[in-house]
Chimera marker file (.cmm) of the C-alpha trace (Angstrom):
<marker_set name="trace">
<marker id="1" x="100.002" y="99.235" z="116.223" r="1" g="1" b="0" radius="0.5"/>
<marker id="2" x="103.160" y="97.692" z="114.789" r="1" g="1" b="0" radius="0.5"/>
<marker id="3" x="102.046" y="94.138" z="115.573" r="1" g="1" b="0" radius="0.5"/>
<marker id="4" x="98.652" y="94.717" z="113.965" r="1" g="1" b="0" radius="0.5"/>
<marker id="5" x="100.321" y="96.353" z="110.943" r="1" g="1" b="0" radius="0.5"/>
<marker id="6" x="102.555" y="93.276" z="110.581" r="1" g="1" b="0" radius="0.5"/>
<marker id="7" x="99.463" y="91.066" z="110.672" r="1" g="1" b="0" radius="0.5"/>
<marker id="8" x="97.835" y="93.197" z="107.978" r="1" g="1" b="0" radius="0.5"/>
<marker id="9" x="100.942" y="92.796" z="105.788" r="1" g="1" b="0" radius="0.5"/>
<marker id="10" x="100.733" y="89.009" z="106.208" r="1" g="1" b="0" radius="0.5"/>
<marker id="11" x="96.992" y="88.996" z="105.565" r="1" g="1" b="0" radius="0.5"/>
<marker id="12" x="97.538" y="91.125" z="102.465" r="1" g="1" b="0" radius="0.5"/>
<marker id="13" x="100.170" y="88.731" z="101.160" r="1" g="1" b="0" radius="0.5"/>
<marker id="14" x="97.823" y="85.800" z="101.785" r="1" g="1" b="0" radius="0.5"/>
<marker id="15" x="95.029" y="87.613" z="99.960" r="1" g="1" b="0" radius="0.5"/>
<marker id="16" x="97.382" y="88.311" z="97.070" r="1" g="1" b="0" radius="0.5"/>
<marker id="17" x="98.398" y="84.635" z="96.896" r="1" g="1" b="0" radius="0.5"/>
<marker id="18" x="94.728" y="83.624" z="96.939" r="1" g="1" b="0" radius="0.5"/>
<marker id="19" x="93.866" y="86.026" z="94.116" r="1" g="1" b="0" radius="0.5"/>
<marker id="20" x="91.726" y="88.214" z="96.380" r="1" g="1" b="0" radius="0.5"/>
<marker id="21" x="93.007" y="91.534" z="95.073" r="1" g="1" b="0" radius="0.5"/>
<marker id="22" x="90.546" y="93.794" z="96.876" r="1" g="1" b="0" radius="0.5"/>
<marker id="23" x="91.157" y="92.036" z="100.178" r="1" g="1" b="0" radius="0.5"/>
<marker id="24" x="94.938" y="92.244" z="99.719" r="1" g="1" b="0" radius="0.5"/>
<marker id="25" x="94.807" y="95.974" z="99.002" r="1" g="1" b="0" radius="0.5"/>
<marker id="26" x="92.508" y="96.491" z="101.990" r="1" g="1" b="0" radius="0.5"/>
<marker id="27" x="95.079" y="94.896" z="104.282" r="1" g="1" b="0" radius="0.5"/>
<marker id="28" x="98.041" y="96.689" z="102.712" r="1" g="1" b="0" radius="0.5"/>
<marker id="29" x="96.210" y="99.995" z="103.134" r="1" g="1" b="0" radius="0.5"/>
<marker id="30" x="95.562" y="99.318" z="106.811" r="1" g="1" b="0" radius="0.5"/>
<marker id="31" x="99.166" y="98.200" z="107.316" r="1" g="1" b="0" radius="0.5"/>
<marker id="32" x="100.433" y="101.409" z="105.731" r="1" g="1" b="0" radius="0.5"/>
<marker id="33" x="98.137" y="103.555" z="107.854" r="1" g="1" b="0" radius="0.5"/>
<marker id="34" x="99.140" y="101.846" z="111.102" r="1" g="1" b="0" radius="0.5"/>
<marker id="35" x="102.842" y="101.796" z="110.214" r="1" g="1" b="0" radius="0.5"/>
<marker id="36" x="102.716" y="105.508" z="109.415" r="1" g="1" b="0" radius="0.5"/>
<marker id="37" x="100.948" y="106.313" z="112.685" r="1" g="1" b="0" radius="0.5"/>
<marker id="38" x="103.517" y="104.227" z="114.584" r="1" g="1" b="0" radius="0.5"/>
<marker id="39" x="106.451" y="105.788" z="112.709" r="1" g="1" b="0" radius="0.5"/>
<marker id="40" x="107.606" y="102.369" z="111.470" r="1" g="1" b="0" radius="0.5"/>
<marker id="41" x="109.446" y="103.057" z="108.203" r="1" g="1" b="0" radius="0.5"/>
<marker id="42" x="110.277" y="99.423" z="107.492" r="1" g="1" b="0" radius="0.5"/>
<marker id="43" x="106.612" y="98.391" z="107.624" r="1" g="1" b="0" radius="0.5"/>
<marker id="44" x="105.638" y="101.387" z="105.505" r="1" g="1" b="0" radius="0.5"/>
<marker id="45" x="108.039" y="100.174" z="102.818" r="1" g="1" b="0" radius="0.5"/>
<marker id="46" x="106.709" y="96.607" z="102.997" r="1" g="1" b="0" radius="0.5"/>
<marker id="47" x="103.104" y="97.763" z="102.684" r="1" g="1" b="0" radius="0.5"/>
<marker id="48" x="103.908" y="100.066" z="99.754" r="1" g="1" b="0" radius="0.5"/>
<marker id="49" x="106.089" y="97.496" z="97.984" r="1" g="1" b="0" radius="0.5"/>
<marker id="50" x="103.604" y="94.656" z="98.338" r="1" g="1" b="0" radius="0.5"/>
<marker id="51" x="100.705" y="96.881" z="97.276" r="1" g="1" b="0" radius="0.5"/>
<marker id="52" x="102.714" y="98.065" z="94.275" r="1" g="1" b="0" radius="0.5"/>
<marker id="53" x="103.663" y="94.522" z="93.338" r="1" g="1" b="0" radius="0.5"/>
<marker id="54" x="100.055" y="93.325" z="93.621" r="1" g="1" b="0" radius="0.5"/>
<marker id="55" x="98.800" y="96.270" z="91.586" r="1" g="1" b="0" radius="0.5"/>
<marker id="56" x="101.258" y="95.802" z="88.742" r="1" g="1" b="0" radius="0.5"/>
<marker id="57" x="100.770" y="92.019" z="88.751" r="1" g="1" b="0" radius="0.5"/>
<marker id="58" x="97.063" y="92.529" z="88.187" r="1" g="1" b="0" radius="0.5"/>
<marker id="59" x="97.387" y="94.640" z="85.070" r="1" g="1" b="0" radius="0.5"/>
<marker id="60" x="98.089" y="98.138" z="86.368" r="1" g="1" b="0" radius="0.5"/>
<marker id="61" x="101.852" y="98.563" z="86.012" r="1" g="1" b="0" radius="0.5"/>
<marker id="62" x="101.783" y="102.373" z="86.062" r="1" g="1" b="0" radius="0.5"/>
<marker id="63" x="99.860" y="102.540" z="89.332" r="1" g="1" b="0" radius="0.5"/>
<marker id="64" x="101.991" y="99.777" z="90.837" r="1" g="1" b="0" radius="0.5"/>
<marker id="65" x="105.140" y="101.574" z="89.722" r="1" g="1" b="0" radius="0.5"/>
<marker id="66" x="104.073" y="104.708" z="91.586" r="1" g="1" b="0" radius="0.5"/>
<marker id="67" x="103.612" y="102.782" z="94.834" r="1" g="1" b="0" radius="0.5"/>
<marker id="68" x="106.928" y="101.005" z="94.361" r="1" g="1" b="0" radius="0.5"/>
<marker id="69" x="108.724" y="104.281" z="93.726" r="1" g="1" b="0" radius="0.5"/>
<marker id="70" x="107.283" y="105.810" z="96.888" r="1" g="1" b="0" radius="0.5"/>
<marker id="71" x="108.353" y="102.641" z="98.728" r="1" g="1" b="0" radius="0.5"/>
<marker id="72" x="111.864" y="102.949" z="97.297" r="1" g="1" b="0" radius="0.5"/>
<marker id="73" x="112.214" y="106.533" z="98.468" r="1" g="1" b="0" radius="0.5"/>
<marker id="74" x="110.751" y="105.632" z="101.863" r="1" g="1" b="0" radius="0.5"/>
<marker id="75" x="113.312" y="102.794" z="102.167" r="1" g="1" b="0" radius="0.5"/>
<marker id="76" x="116.062" y="105.401" z="102.329" r="1" g="1" b="0" radius="0.5"/>
<marker id="77" x="114.734" y="106.307" z="105.786" r="1" g="1" b="0" radius="0.5"/>
<marker id="78" x="114.922" y="102.776" z="107.234" r="1" g="1" b="0" radius="0.5"/>
<marker id="79" x="117.157" y="103.091" z="110.307" r="1" g="1" b="0" radius="0.5"/>
<marker id="80" x="120.505" y="101.285" z="109.962" r="1" g="1" b="0" radius="0.5"/>
<marker id="81" x="119.841" y="99.356" z="113.176" r="1" g="1" b="0" radius="0.5"/>
<marker id="82" x="116.403" y="98.099" z="112.051" r="1" g="1" b="0" radius="0.5"/>
<marker id="83" x="116.574" y="94.443" z="113.118" r="1" g="1" b="0" radius="0.5"/>
<marker id="84" x="113.828" y="93.254" z="110.756" r="1" g="1" b="0" radius="0.5"/>
<marker id="85" x="115.933" y="94.469" z="107.825" r="1" g="1" b="0" radius="0.5"/>
<marker id="86" x="119.212" y="92.960" z="108.997" r="1" g="1" b="0" radius="0.5"/>
<marker id="87" x="120.791" y="90.545" z="106.552" r="1" g="1" b="0" radius="0.5"/>
<marker id="88" x="123.668" y="88.348" z="107.731" r="1" g="1" b="0" radius="0.5"/>
<marker id="89" x="124.813" y="90.813" z="110.378" r="1" g="1" b="0" radius="0.5"/>
<marker id="90" x="124.582" y="93.918" z="108.205" r="1" g="1" b="0" radius="0.5"/>
<marker id="91" x="121.907" y="96.499" z="107.537" r="1" g="1" b="0" radius="0.5"/>
<marker id="92" x="119.378" y="95.134" z="105.099" r="1" g="1" b="0" radius="0.5"/>
<marker id="93" x="118.294" y="98.578" z="103.961" r="1" g="1" b="0" radius="0.5"/>
<marker id="94" x="120.184" y="97.994" z="100.691" r="1" g="1" b="0" radius="0.5"/>
<marker id="95" x="118.476" y="94.615" z="100.253" r="1" g="1" b="0" radius="0.5"/>
<marker id="96" x="115.047" y="96.175" z="100.760" r="1" g="1" b="0" radius="0.5"/>
<marker id="97" x="115.890" y="98.953" z="98.298" r="1" g="1" b="0" radius="0.5"/>
<marker id="98" x="117.207" y="96.428" z="95.760" r="1" g="1" b="0" radius="0.5"/>
<marker id="99" x="114.091" y="94.260" z="95.973" r="1" g="1" b="0" radius="0.5"/>
<marker id="100" x="111.871" y="97.315" z="95.484" r="1" g="1" b="0" radius="0.5"/>
<marker id="101" x="113.971" y="98.345" z="92.461" r="1" g="1" b="0" radius="0.5"/>
<marker id="102" x="113.580" y="94.888" z="90.950" r="1" g="1" b="0" radius="0.5"/>
<marker id="103" x="109.813" y="95.138" z="91.339" r="1" g="1" b="0" radius="0.5"/>
<marker id="104" x="109.996" y="98.606" z="89.753" r="1" g="1" b="0" radius="0.5"/>
<marker id="105" x="111.903" y="97.082" z="86.823" r="1" g="1" b="0" radius="0.5"/>
<marker id="106" x="109.142" y="94.526" z="86.347" r="1" g="1" b="0" radius="0.5"/>
<marker id="107" x="106.464" y="97.229" z="86.398" r="1" g="1" b="0" radius="0.5"/>
<marker id="108" x="108.476" y="99.355" z="83.958" r="1" g="1" b="0" radius="0.5"/>
<marker id="109" x="108.862" y="96.440" z="81.569" r="1" g="1" b="0" radius="0.5"/>
<marker id="110" x="105.086" y="96.068" z="81.464" r="1" g="1" b="0" radius="0.5"/>
<marker id="111" x="104.518" y="99.670" z="80.402" r="1" g="1" b="0" radius="0.5"/>
<marker id="112" x="103.995" y="99.959" z="76.697" r="1" g="1" b="0" radius="0.5"/>
<marker id="113" x="106.447" y="102.645" z="75.658" r="1" g="1" b="0" radius="0.5"/>
<marker id="114" x="109.991" y="102.279" z="74.301" r="1" g="1" b="0" radius="0.5"/>
<marker id="115" x="111.787" y="104.100" z="77.123" r="1" g="1" b="0" radius="0.5"/>
<marker id="116" x="110.344" y="101.662" z="79.683" r="1" g="1" b="0" radius="0.5"/>
<marker id="117" x="112.650" y="98.816" z="78.621" r="1" g="1" b="0" radius="0.5"/>
<marker id="118" x="115.750" y="100.957" z="79.169" r="1" g="1" b="0" radius="0.5"/>
<marker id="119" x="114.388" y="102.220" z="82.504" r="1" g="1" b="0" radius="0.5"/>
<marker id="120" x="113.766" y="98.598" z="83.587" r="1" g="1" b="0" radius="0.5"/>
<marker id="121" x="117.357" y="97.658" z="82.734" r="1" g="1" b="0" radius="0.5"/>
<marker id="122" x="118.631" y="100.689" z="84.648" r="1" g="1" b="0" radius="0.5"/>
<marker id="123" x="116.542" y="99.798" z="87.729" r="1" g="1" b="0" radius="0.5"/>
<marker id="124" x="117.808" y="96.211" z="87.671" r="1" g="1" b="0" radius="0.5"/>
<marker id="125" x="121.422" y="97.346" z="87.297" r="1" g="1" b="0" radius="0.5"/>
<marker id="126" x="121.026" y="99.762" z="90.203" r="1" g="1" b="0" radius="0.5"/>
<marker id="127" x="119.547" y="96.954" z="92.316" r="1" g="1" b="0" radius="0.5"/>
<marker id="128" x="122.610" y="94.795" z="91.582" r="1" g="1" b="0" radius="0.5"/>
<marker id="129" x="124.899" y="97.691" z="92.582" r="1" g="1" b="0" radius="0.5"/>
<marker id="130" x="123.086" y="98.100" z="95.898" r="1" g="1" b="0" radius="0.5"/>
<marker id="131" x="123.016" y="94.492" z="96.987" r="1" g="1" b="0" radius="0.5"/>
<marker id="132" x="124.150" y="90.979" z="96.167" r="1" g="1" b="0" radius="0.5"/>
<marker id="133" x="122.316" y="88.210" z="97.946" r="1" g="1" b="0" radius="0.5"/>
<marker id="134" x="123.863" y="85.115" z="99.464" r="1" g="1" b="0" radius="0.5"/>
<marker id="135" x="122.172" y="81.748" z="100.081" r="1" g="1" b="0" radius="0.5"/>
<marker id="136" x="121.813" y="82.625" z="103.791" r="1" g="1" b="0" radius="0.5"/>
<marker id="137" x="119.584" y="85.622" z="103.056" r="1" g="1" b="0" radius="0.5"/>
<marker id="138" x="115.834" y="85.365" z="103.033" r="1" g="1" b="0" radius="0.5"/>
<marker id="139" x="115.231" y="88.305" z="100.669" r="1" g="1" b="0" radius="0.5"/>
<marker id="140" x="115.705" y="86.200" z="97.560" r="1" g="1" b="0" radius="0.5"/>
<marker id="141" x="117.872" y="86.778" z="94.552" r="1" g="1" b="0" radius="0.5"/>
<marker id="142" x="118.001" y="89.218" z="91.670" r="1" g="1" b="0" radius="0.5"/>
<marker id="143" x="118.495" y="86.579" z="88.965" r="1" g="1" b="0" radius="0.5"/>
<marker id="144" x="114.897" y="85.324" z="88.947" r="1" g="1" b="0" radius="0.5"/>
<marker id="145" x="113.411" y="88.750" z="88.171" r="1" g="1" b="0" radius="0.5"/>
<marker id="146" x="116.094" y="89.310" z="85.530" r="1" g="1" b="0" radius="0.5"/>
<marker id="147" x="115.068" y="86.017" z="83.915" r="1" g="1" b="0" radius="0.5"/>
<marker id="148" x="111.391" y="87.020" z="84.042" r="1" g="1" b="0" radius="0.5"/>
<marker id="149" x="112.157" y="90.380" z="82.413" r="1" g="1" b="0" radius="0.5"/>
<marker id="150" x="114.009" y="88.673" z="79.578" r="1" g="1" b="0" radius="0.5"/>
<marker id="151" x="111.169" y="86.178" z="79.124" r="1" g="1" b="0" radius="0.5"/>
<marker id="152" x="108.628" y="89.011" z="78.919" r="1" g="1" b="0" radius="0.5"/>
<marker id="153" x="110.755" y="90.499" z="76.146" r="1" g="1" b="0" radius="0.5"/>
<marker id="154" x="110.718" y="87.177" z="74.314" r="1" g="1" b="0" radius="0.5"/>
<marker id="155" x="114.457" y="86.572" z="74.773" r="1" g="1" b="0" radius="0.5"/>
<marker id="156" x="114.703" y="82.976" z="75.989" r="1" g="1" b="0" radius="0.5"/>
<marker id="157" x="118.463" y="82.729" z="75.367" r="1" g="1" b="0" radius="0.5"/>
<marker id="158" x="119.090" y="85.799" z="77.545" r="1" g="1" b="0" radius="0.5"/>
<marker id="159" x="116.728" y="84.520" z="80.265" r="1" g="1" b="0" radius="0.5"/>
<marker id="160" x="118.263" y="81.055" z="80.561" r="1" g="1" b="0" radius="0.5"/>
<marker id="161" x="121.507" y="81.936" z="82.423" r="1" g="1" b="0" radius="0.5"/>
<marker id="162" x="119.605" y="84.091" z="84.917" r="1" g="1" b="0" radius="0.5"/>
<marker id="163" x="117.068" y="81.325" z="85.554" r="1" g="1" b="0" radius="0.5"/>
<marker id="164" x="119.834" y="78.746" z="85.980" r="1" g="1" b="0" radius="0.5"/>
<marker id="165" x="121.704" y="81.012" z="88.436" r="1" g="1" b="0" radius="0.5"/>
<marker id="166" x="118.536" y="81.482" z="90.471" r="1" g="1" b="0" radius="0.5"/>
<marker id="167" x="117.861" y="77.749" z="90.569" r="1" g="1" b="0" radius="0.5"/>
<marker id="168" x="121.429" y="77.047" z="91.707" r="1" g="1" b="0" radius="0.5"/>
<marker id="169" x="121.023" y="79.606" z="94.477" r="1" g="1" b="0" radius="0.5"/>
<marker id="170" x="117.933" y="77.891" z="95.880" r="1" g="1" b="0" radius="0.5"/>
<marker id="171" x="119.098" y="74.273" z="95.496" r="1" g="1" b="0" radius="0.5"/>
<marker id="172" x="118.889" y="72.540" z="98.830" r="1" g="1" b="0" radius="0.5"/>
<marker id="173" x="117.117" y="75.526" z="100.379" r="1" g="1" b="0" radius="0.5"/>
<marker id="174" x="113.715" y="75.639" z="101.969" r="1" g="1" b="0" radius="0.5"/>
<link id1="1" id2="2" r="1" g="1" b="0" radius="0.2"/>
<link id1="2" id2="3" r="1" g="1" b="0" radius="0.2"/>
<link id1="3" id2="4" r="1" g="1" b="0" radius="0.2"/>
<link id1="4" id2="5" r="1" g="1" b="0" radius="0.2"/>
<link id1="5" id2="6" r="1" g="1" b="0" radius="0.2"/>
<link id1="6" id2="7" r="1" g="1" b="0" radius="0.2"/>
<link id1="7" id2="8" r="1" g="1" b="0" radius="0.2"/>
<link id1="8" id2="9" r="1" g="1" b="0" radius="0.2"/>
<link id1="9" id2="10" r="1" g="1" b="0" radius="0.2"/>
<link id1="10" id2="11" r="1" g="1" b="0" radius="0.2"/>
<link id1="11" id2="12" r="1" g="1" b="0" radius="0.2"/>
<link id1="12" id2="13" r="1" g="1" b="0" radius="0.2"/>
<link id1="13" id2="14" r="1" g="1" b="0" radius="0.2"/>
<link id1="14" id2="15" r="1" g="1" b="0" radius="0.2"/>
<link id1="15" id2="16" r="1" g="1" b="0" radius="0.2"/>
<link id1="16" id2="17" r="1" g="1" b="0" radius="0.2"/>
<link id1="17" id2="18" r="1" g="1" b="0" radius="0.2"/>
<link id1="18" id2="19" r="1" g="1" b="0" radius="0.2"/>
<link id1="19" id2="20" r="1" g="1" b="0" radius="0.2"/>
<link id1="20" id2="21" r="1" g="1" b="0" radius="0.2"/>
<link id1="21" id2="22" r="1" g="1" b="0" radius="0.2"/>
<link id1="22" id2="23" r="1" g="1" b="0" radius="0.2"/>
<link id1="23" id2="24" r="1" g="1" b="0" radius="0.2"/>
<link id1="24" id2="25" r="1" g="1" b="0" radius="0.2"/>
<link id1="25" id2="26" r="1" g="1" b="0" radius="0.2"/>
<link id1="26" id2="27" r="1" g="1" b="0" radius="0.2"/>
<link id1="27" id2="28" r="1" g="1" b="0" radius="0.2"/>
<link id1="28" id2="29" r="1" g="1" b="0" radius="0.2"/>
<link id1="29" id2="30" r="1" g="1" b="0" radius="0.2"/>
<link id1="30" id2="31" r="1" g="1" b="0" radius="0.2"/>
<link id1="31" id2="32" r="1" g="1" b="0" radius="0.2"/>
<link id1="32" id2="33" r="1" g="1" b="0" radius="0.2"/>
<link id1="33" id2="34" r="1" g="1" b="0" radius="0.2"/>
<link id1="34" id2="35" r="1" g="1" b="0" radius="0.2"/>
<link id1="35" id2="36" r="1" g="1" b="0" radius="0.2"/>
<link id1="36" id2="37" r="1" g="1" b="0" radius="0.2"/>
<link id1="37" id2="38" r="1" g="1" b="0" radius="0.2"/>
<link id1="38" id2="39" r="1" g="1" b="0" radius="0.2"/>
<link id1="39" id2="40" r="1" g="1" b="0" radius="0.2"/>
<link id1="40" id2="41" r="1" g="1" b="0" radius="0.2"/>
<link id1="41" id2="42" r="1" g="1" b="0" radius="0.2"/>
<link id1="42" id2="43" r="1" g="1" b="0" radius="0.2"/>
<link id1="43" id2="44" r="1" g="1" b="0" radius="0.2"/>
<link id1="44" id2="45" r="1" g="1" b="0" radius="0.2"/>
<link id1="45" id2="46" r="1" g="1" b="0" radius="0.2"/>
<link id1="46" id2="47" r="1" g="1" b="0" radius="0.2"/>
<link id1="47" id2="48" r="1" g="1" b="0" radius="0.2"/>
<link id1="48" id2="49" r="1" g="1" b="0" radius="0.2"/>
<link id1="49" id2="50" r="1" g="1" b="0" radius="0.2"/>
<link id1="50" id2="51" r="1" g="1" b="0" radius="0.2"/>
<link id1="51" id2="52" r="1" g="1" b="0" radius="0.2"/>
<link id1="52" id2="53" r="1" g="1" b="0" radius="0.2"/>
<link id1="53" id2="54" r="1" g="1" b="0" radius="0.2"/>
<link id1="54" id2="55" r="1" g="1" b="0" radius="0.2"/>
<link id1="55" id2="56" r="1" g="1" b="0" radius="0.2"/>
<link id1="56" id2="57" r="1" g="1" b="0" radius="0.2"/>
<link id1="57" id2="58" r="1" g="1" b="0" radius="0.2"/>
<link id1="58" id2="59" r="1" g="1" b="0" radius="0.2"/>
<link id1="59" id2="60" r="1" g="1" b="0" radius="0.2"/>
<link id1="60" id2="61" r="1" g="1" b="0" radius="0.2"/>
<link id1="61" id2="62" r="1" g="1" b="0" radius="0.2"/>
<link id1="62" id2="63" r="1" g="1" b="0" radius="0.2"/>
<link id1="63" id2="64" r="1" g="1" b="0" radius="0.2"/>
<link id1="64" id2="65" r="1" g="1" b="0" radius="0.2"/>
<link id1="65" id2="66" r="1" g="1" b="0" radius="0.2"/>
<link id1="66" id2="67" r="1" g="1" b="0" radius="0.2"/>
<link id1="67" id2="68" r="1" g="1" b="0" radius="0.2"/>
<link id1="68" id2="69" r="1" g="1" b="0" radius="0.2"/>
<link id1="69" id2="70" r="1" g="1" b="0" radius="0.2"/>
<link id1="70" id2="71" r="1" g="1" b="0" radius="0.2"/>
<link id1="71" id2="72" r="1" g="1" b="0" radius="0.2"/>
<link id1="72" id2="73" r="1" g="1" b="0" radius="0.2"/>
<link id1="73" id2="74" r="1" g="1" b="0" radius="0.2"/>
<link id1="74" id2="75" r="1" g="1" b="0" radius="0.2"/>
<link id1="75" id2="76" r="1" g="1" b="0" radius="0.2"/>
<link id1="76" id2="77" r="1" g="1" b="0" radius="0.2"/>
<link id1="77" id2="78" r="1" g="1" b="0" radius="0.2"/>
<link id1="78" id2="79" r="1" g="1" b="0" radius="0.2"/>
<link id1="79" id2="80" r="1" g="1" b="0" radius="0.2"/>
<link id1="80" id2="81" r="1" g="1" b="0" radius="0.2"/>
<link id1="81" id2="82" r="1" g="1" b="0" radius="0.2"/>
<link id1="82" id2="83" r="1" g="1" b="0" radius="0.2"/>
<link id1="83" id2="84" r="1" g="1" b="0" radius="0.2"/>
<link id1="84" id2="85" r="1" g="1" b="0" radius="0.2"/>
<link id1="85" id2="86" r="1" g="1" b="0" radius="0.2"/>
<link id1="86" id2="87" r="1" g="1" b="0" radius="0.2"/>
<link id1="87" id2="88" r="1" g="1" b="0" radius="0.2"/>
<link id1="88" id2="89" r="1" g="1" b="0" radius="0.2"/>
<link id1="89" id2="90" r="1" g="1" b="0" radius="0.2"/>
<link id1="90" id2="91" r="1" g="1" b="0" radius="0.2"/>
<link id1="91" id2="92" r="1" g="1" b="0" radius="0.2"/>
<link id1="92" id2="93" r="1" g="1" b="0" radius="0.2"/>
<link id1="93" id2="94" r="1" g="1" b="0" radius="0.2"/>
<link id1="94" id2="95" r="1" g="1" b="0" radius="0.2"/>
<link id1="95" id2="96" r="1" g="1" b="0" radius="0.2"/>
<link id1="96" id2="97" r="1" g="1" b="0" radius="0.2"/>
<link id1="97" id2="98" r="1" g="1" b="0" radius="0.2"/>
<link id1="98" id2="99" r="1" g="1" b="0" radius="0.2"/>
<link id1="99" id2="100" r="1" g="1" b="0" radius="0.2"/>
<link id1="100" id2="101" r="1" g="1" b="0" radius="0.2"/>
<link id1="101" id2="102" r="1" g="1" b="0" radius="0.2"/>
<link id1="102" id2="103" r="1" g="1" b="0" radius="0.2"/>
<link id1="103" id2="104" r="1" g="1" b="0" radius="0.2"/>
<link id1="104" id2="105" r="1" g="1" b="0" radius="0.2"/>
<link id1="105" id2="106" r="1" g="1" b="0" radius="0.2"/>
<link id1="106" id2="107" r="1" g="1" b="0" radius="0.2"/>
<link id1="107" id2="108" r="1" g="1" b="0" radius="0.2"/>
<link id1="108" id2="109" r="1" g="1" b="0" radius="0.2"/>
<link id1="109" id2="110" r="1" g="1" b="0" radius="0.2"/>
<link id1="110" id2="111" r="1" g="1" b="0" radius="0.2"/>
<link id1="111" id2="112" r="1" g="1" b="0" radius="0.2"/>
<link id1="112" id2="113" r="1" g="1" b="0" radius="0.2"/>
<link id1="113" id2="114" r="1" g="1" b="0" radius="0.2"/>
<link id1="114" id2="115" r="1" g="1" b="0" radius="0.2"/>
<link id1="115" id2="116" r="1" g="1" b="0" radius="0.2"/>
<link id1="116" id2="117" r="1" g="1" b="0" radius="0.2"/>
<link id1="117" id2="118" r="1" g="1" b="0" radius="0.2"/>
<link id1="118" id2="119" r="1" g="1" b="0" radius="0.2"/>
<link id1="119" id2="120" r="1" g="1" b="0" radius="0.2"/>
<link id1="120" id2="121" r="1" g="1" b="0" radius="0.2"/>
<link id1="121" id2="122" r="1" g="1" b="0" radius="0.2"/>
<link id1="122" id2="123" r="1" g="1" b="0" radius="0.2"/>
<link id1="123" id2="124" r="1" g="1" b="0" radius="0.2"/>
<link id1="124" id2="125" r="1" g="1" b="0" radius="0.2"/>
<link id1="125" id2="126" r="1" g="1" b="0" radius="0.2"/>
<link id1="126" id2="127" r="1" g="1" b="0" radius="0.2"/>
<link id1="127" id2="128" r="1" g="1" b="0" radius="0.2"/>
<link id1="128" id2="129" r="1" g="1" b="0" radius="0.2"/>
<link id1="129" id2="130" r="1" g="1" b="0" radius="0.2"/>
<link id1="130" id2="131" r="1" g="1" b="0" radius="0.2"/>
<link id1="131" id2="132" r="1" g="1" b="0" radius="0.2"/>
<link id1="132" id2="133" r="1" g="1" b="0" radius="0.2"/>
<link id1="133" id2="134" r="1" g="1" b="0" radius="0.2"/>
<link id1="134" id2="135" r="1" g="1" b="0" radius="0.2"/>
<link id1="135" id2="136" r="1" g="1" b="0" radius="0.2"/>
<link id1="136" id2="137" r="1" g="1" b="0" radius="0.2"/>
<link id1="137" id2="138" r="1" g="1" b="0" radius="0.2"/>
<link id1="138" id2="139" r="1" g="1" b="0" radius="0.2"/>
<link id1="139" id2="140" r="1" g="1" b="0" radius="0.2"/>
<link id1="140" id2="141" r="1" g="1" b="0" radius="0.2"/>
<link id1="141" id2="142" r="1" g="1" b="0" radius="0.2"/>
<link id1="142" id2="143" r="1" g="1" b="0" radius="0.2"/>
<link id1="143" id2="144" r="1" g="1" b="0" radius="0.2"/>
<link id1="144" id2="145" r="1" g="1" b="0" radius="0.2"/>
<link id1="145" id2="146" r="1" g="1" b="0" radius="0.2"/>
<link id1="146" id2="147" r="1" g="1" b="0" radius="0.2"/>
<link id1="147" id2="148" r="1" g="1" b="0" radius="0.2"/>
<link id1="148" id2="149" r="1" g="1" b="0" radius="0.2"/>
<link id1="149" id2="150" r="1" g="1" b="0" radius="0.2"/>
<link id1="150" id2="151" r="1" g="1" b="0" radius="0.2"/>
<link id1="151" id2="152" r="1" g="1" b="0" radius="0.2"/>
<link id1="152" id2="153" r="1" g="1" b="0" radius="0.2"/>
<link id1="153" id2="154" r="1" g="1" b="0" radius="0.2"/>
<link id1="154" id2="155" r="1" g="1" b="0" radius="0.2"/>
<link id1="155" id2="156" r="1" g="1" b="0" radius="0.2"/>
<link id1="156" id2="157" r="1" g="1" b="0" radius="0.2"/>
<link id1="157" id2="158" r="1" g="1" b="0" radius="0.2"/>
<link id1="158" id2="159" r="1" g="1" b="0" radius="0.2"/>
<link id1="159" id2="160" r="1" g="1" b="0" radius="0.2"/>
<link id1="160" id2="161" r="1" g="1" b="0" radius="0.2"/>
<link id1="161" id2="162" r="1" g="1" b="0" radius="0.2"/>
<link id1="162" id2="163" r="1" g="1" b="0" radius="0.2"/>
<link id1="163" id2="164" r="1" g="1" b="0" radius="0.2"/>
<link id1="164" id2="165" r="1" g="1" b="0" radius="0.2"/>
<link id1="165" id2="166" r="1" g="1" b="0" radius="0.2"/>
<link id1="166" id2="167" r="1" g="1" b="0" radius="0.2"/>
<link id1="167" id2="168" r="1" g="1" b="0" radius="0.2"/>
<link id1="168" id2="169" r="1" g="1" b="0" radius="0.2"/>
<link id1="169" id2="170" r="1" g="1" b="0" radius="0.2"/>
<link id1="170" id2="171" r="1" g="1" b="0" radius="0.2"/>
<link id1="171" id2="172" r="1" g="1" b="0" radius="0.2"/>
<link id1="172" id2="173" r="1" g="1" b="0" radius="0.2"/>
<link id1="173" id2="174" r="1" g="1" b="0" radius="0.2"/>
</marker_set>
């Protein structure tokens, strides 16, 4: 069940990249179902996070936010010895939680009410408290989403240092 759930996560991501929203959500739903039946918390979080990201990216930030929040709470139950979440010899649970929080911040920033901007900043700050990436880690960095949030707010000057930091991080990488 776990192997098939992993394949559904990959198929969902491919569908998302191809703009096939319904197909992506179909695969994420199956991945979540199988991961839940198998008791695989890490895969549950991936399925919820990717489904939430896809949903908010396609114009439904409130619905995506709900999935991301459930994924963030579920991430608290990732076992410390979960090898798929290990980052440079340490538990990657914090990295997974931080990435979900960053996606929550993006969804919050797309909601059209004043408190959402403050909530997005709070989520991003909490993500930075949980985890700081290094170039050896595959989870990415937190500067790119910070730059995107500032760009969405129309603040190019505030976005520039975050974008530059993210580019420096990935220079020479794959």
